[in-house]
C-alpha positions in Angstrom: 7.8 25.3 142.3 11.2 25.0 141.1 13.5 27.7 140.1 15.9 27.1 137.0 19.5 27.3 137.2 21.2 29.9 134.9 22.3 27.0 132.9 19.1 25.7 132.5 17.1 28.8 131.6 19.9 29.6 129.3 19.5 26.3 127.4 15.9 26.7 126.9 16.6 29.3 124.2 19.4 27.0 122.7 19.5 24.2 120.2 20.7 20.8 121.7 22.9 18.6 119.4 22.1 15.2 119.8 24.9 13.4 118.2 27.5 15.3 120.5 25.6 15.9 123.5 26.5 19.4 123.7 24.7 22.8 123.1 24.8 25.0 120.0 24.5 29.1 120.6 23.0 31.0 117.7 25.2 33.5 116.2 22.7 34.5 113.1 19.8 33.3 111.4 21.5 30.1 110.2 25.2 29.9 111.9 25.7 28.9 115.6 28.8 27.7 117.7 28.6 24.9 119.8 30.4 24.4 123.1 32.9 22.6 121.8 33.7 25.7 119.6 32.6 24.2 116.4 31.1 26.2 113.9 27.5 24.8 112.9 25.1 25.9 110.0 21.6 25.1 110.3 20.6 22.8 107.4 16.8 22.6 108.4 14.6 22.7 111.5 16.1 19.3 113.1 19.4 19.5 111.2 22.8 21.2 111.3 26.1 20.6 109.7 29.5 20.6 111.4 31.6 23.2 109.3 34.9 21.6 110.1 34.3 18.1 109.4 31.1 18.4 107.2 29.1 16.1 109.3 25.2 16.1 109.5 24.2 16.2 113.5 20.5 15.7 114.5 19.5 18.9 116.8 16.6 19.4 119.0 15.4 22.5 116.9 16.8 25.6 115.7 14.6 28.6 117.0 13.7 30.8 114.2 13.2 34.8 115.0 11.1 35.2 112.0 8.6 32.6 113.3 7.8 35.1 116.0 6.7 37.8 113.6 
């Protein structure tokens, strides 16, 4: 059995940005900060917008805490 590193375990709860190749760390229900420091806003389950450039990014999925209720 393989042990997960801290980075791997932590990244399982975050969203992966396929366009930039980095992770988005959720700061609220619809907002997050990527690993480059860009503010991102959730547009849908698999789409986020870079608030600085206005570009749309394809993402792995945005975990929604409300779905767990």
